[in-house]
C-alpha positions in Angstrom: 0.1 0.0 0.0 2.7 2.3 0.9 4.6 1.7 -2.3 1.4 2.2 -4.3 0.8 5.6 -2.4 4.5 6.8 -3.2 4.0 5.8 -7.0 0.6 7.4 -7.3 1.8 10.4 -5.7 4.7 11.0 -7.9 2.8 10.1 -11.0 -0.1 12.5 -10.1 1.9 15.6 -9.2 4.4 14.6 -12.0 1.6 15.0 -14.5 0.2 18.1 -12.9 3.7 19.7 -13.0 3.9 18.8 -16.6 0.8 20.6 -17.3 1.9 23.6 -15.4 5.4 24.0 -16.9 4.6 23.0 -20.4 1.8 25.6 -20.7 3.9 28.3 -19.0 6.6 27.6 -21.4 9.2 27.9 -18.6 10.6 26.1 -15.5 11.1 29.5 -13.9 8.2 29.5 -11.8 8.9 29.5 -8.0 5.2 29.4 -7.0 4.7 26.2 -8.9 7.8 24.6 -7.3 6.7 25.5 -4.0 3.3 24.0 -4.6 4.5 20.9 -6.0 7.2 20.1 -3.5 4.8 21.1 -0.8 2.1 18.7 -2.1 4.3 15.8 -2.7 5.8 16.2 0.9 2.4 16.4 2.6 0.6 13.9 0.5 3.3 11.2 1.4 3.6 12.3 5.2 0.0 12.4 5.8 -0.6 9.4 3.5 1.8 7.2 5.4 0.2 8.5 8.8 -3.3 7.6 7.6 -2.1 4.1 6.2 -0.8 3.2 9.7 -4.0 4.6 11.5 -6.6 3.6 9.0 -5.4 1.2 6.0 -8.8 0.7 5.0 -9.5 4.3 4.4 -6.2 4.9 2.4 -6.9 1.7 0.3 -10.1 3.4 -0.7 -8.3 6.8 -1.4 -5.9 4.8 -3.7 -8.8 3.3 -5.7 -9.6 4.2 -9.3 -11.7 7.3 -9.7 -14.3 5.2 -11.7 -15.6 2.1 -9.9 -18.3 -0.7 -10.5 -20.4 0.2 -7.6 -20.1 3.9 -7.9 -23.3 6.0 -8.5 -23.8 6.6 -12.3 -24.2 10.3 -12.1 -21.0 10.5 -10.0 -19.1 8.7 -12.6 -20.0 11.4 -15.1 -19.5 14.3 -12.6 -16.0 13.1 -11.5 -14.9 12.7 -15.0 -16.0 16.2 -15.8 -14.2 17.4 -12.5 -11.0 15.9 -13.4 -11.0 17.3 -16.8 -11.9 20.7 -15.4 -8.7 20.4 -13.0 -6.5 19.8 -16.0 -7.8 22.6 -18.0 -7.6 24.8 -14.8 -3.9 23.9 -14.4 -3.2 24.7 -18.1 -4.9 28.0 -17.8 -2.9 29.1 -14.9 0.3 28.0 -16.8 -0.9 30.2 -19.9 -1.7 33.0 -17.3 2.1 33.0 -16.3 3.3 32.7 -20.0 1.4 35.7 -21.2 1.5 37.6 -18.1 -2.3 38.1 -17.5 -2.1 38.5 -13.9 0.0 40.5 -11.4 -0.3 39.0 -7.9 1.9 40.5 -5.3 4.0 38.1 -3.3 2.0 38.8 0.1 -1.2 37.4 -2.0 0.7 34.4 -2.9 1.8 33.7 0.8 -1.7 34.2 1.7 -2.7 31.7 -0.8 -0.1 29.4 0.7 -2.1 29.7 4.1 -5.5 29.1 2.6 -4.1 25.8 0.8 -2.9 24.5 4.0 -6.1 25.3 5.8 -7.9 23.6 3.2 -5.7 20.5 3.4 -6.0 20.5 7.1 -9.9 20.4 6.9 -9.6 17.5 4.5 -7.1 15.7 6.7 -9.4 16.2 9.9 -12.3 14.9 7.7 -10.4 11.8 6.9 -9.2 11.2 10.4 -12.9 11.4 11.4 -14.5 9.4 8.8 -13.0 6.1 7.7 -15.5 6.0 4.9 -14.4 9.0 3.2 -13.8 7.4 -0.3 -13.1 9.6 -3.5 -16.3 8.2 -5.1 -19.9 8.3 -4.3 -20.8 4.9 -3.0 -22.1 2.9 0.0 -19.4 0.8 1.6 -21.4 -2.0 2.9 -18.6 -4.6 3.1 -16.8 -2.1 5.6 -19.8 -1.4 7.6 -20.3 2.1 6.7 -22.3 4.0 9.1 -23.1 7.8 9.5 -20.3 10.1 11.0 -21.7 13.0 13.0 -18.5 14.1 15.0 -15.6 16.3 14.3 -15.9 18.5 11.2 -19.2 16.6 10.4 -20.9 18.2 13.4 -20.7 21.6 11.4 -21.4 20.7 7.9 -22.3 17.5 6.1 -19.6 17.8 3.5 -16.5 19.0 5.2 -14.2 17.5 2.5 -15.8 19.6 0.0 -15.3 22.7 1.9 -11.9 22.0 2.3 -11.5 21.2 -1.3 -12.7 24.6 -2.2 -10.2 26.5 0.1 -7.5 24.1 -1.5 -8.5 25.2 -5.0 -8.6 29.0 -4.1 -5.3 28.7 -2.2 -3.6 26.9 -5.0 -4.5 29.8 -7.6 -3.3 32.5 -5.3 -0.1 30.6 -4.6 0.5 30.1 -8.2 -0.2 33.8 -8.9 -3.1 33.7 -11.2 -6.3 35.8 -10.8 -7.9 33.7 -13.8 -7.2 30.6 -11.9 -8.9 32.1 -8.7 -11.9 33.3 -10.8 -12.1 29.5 -12.4 -12.7 28.2 -8.8 -16.5 29.0 -9.2 -16.5 26.2 -11.6 -15.4 23.8 -8.8 -17.6 25.2 -6.4 -20.6 24.5 -8.8 -19.4 21.0 -9.6 -19.0 20.2 -5.7 -22.3 21.7 -5.0 -23.9 19.5 -7.6 -22.1 16.5 -6.3 -23.5 17.1 -2.7 -26.7 16.2 -4.2 -25.7 13.2 -5.9 -24.0 12.0 -2.8 -27.0 12.9 -0.5 -29.3 11.1 -2.7 -27.0 8.0 -2.3 -26.6 8.3 1.3 -30.3 8.9 2.0 -31.2 6.0 0.2 -28.6 3.5 1.3 -27.3 4.6 4.7 -29.5 4.2 7.7 -29.7 7.2 10.1 -28.5 9.8 7.6 -32.1 11.6 7.4 -31.8 12.1 11.0 -28.2 13.2 10.7 -29.2 15.7 7.8 -32.0 17.0 10.0 -29.7 17.8 12.9 -26.8 19.2 10.9 -28.6 21.4 8.2 -25.7 23.0 6.5 -23.8 21.3 3.5 -20.7 23.3 3.0 -20.7 26.5 5.0 -22.1 26.9 8.5 -24.8 29.4 8.9 -24.7 29.9 5.0 -25.6 26.7 3.1 
């Protein structure tokens, strides 16, 4: 499992790096290097820690993005989301190449902080929820049940809330106002995914209706 984690981490971020640098037309992009080194380091460090604590969760996280027992609508949406991420990275590379954005260093540093906050929320979510798979499905074989503690006591989809901060922080760290504006696309896609996920959970997970009645907000406390 650890070997698979290492390989997938380097392949994924290597591909992301290729999209960024090829579209930018240069390797002289400090923000991108900081981003990639940070992400590889944190992904491996946190991934190994999670593997020791909850190997079942990490095994799920390393599974393919398209699976047999995954909700059909989620297969389509997740495919669109992945393509949107790739296009987003290319857009930010082109932004650097053509100088469309002028982002101050202090804003990039603020972006790094926002990115880390998003990752921290996602990590807390995985610590709390052993069933936080990357796809929408009911894990009957693992005895999935409703999680209502930790981040789940505030919103029903804390992973998505963390992901939105992560996307926004990434765009700022990479110095792209166009990348930041494009985060709206991810917000819309993740909002749609909450409906797909909730339909699956309400149908197949006992007690989820009661939990949703108690925790009324999906992504942002006191807002939605």
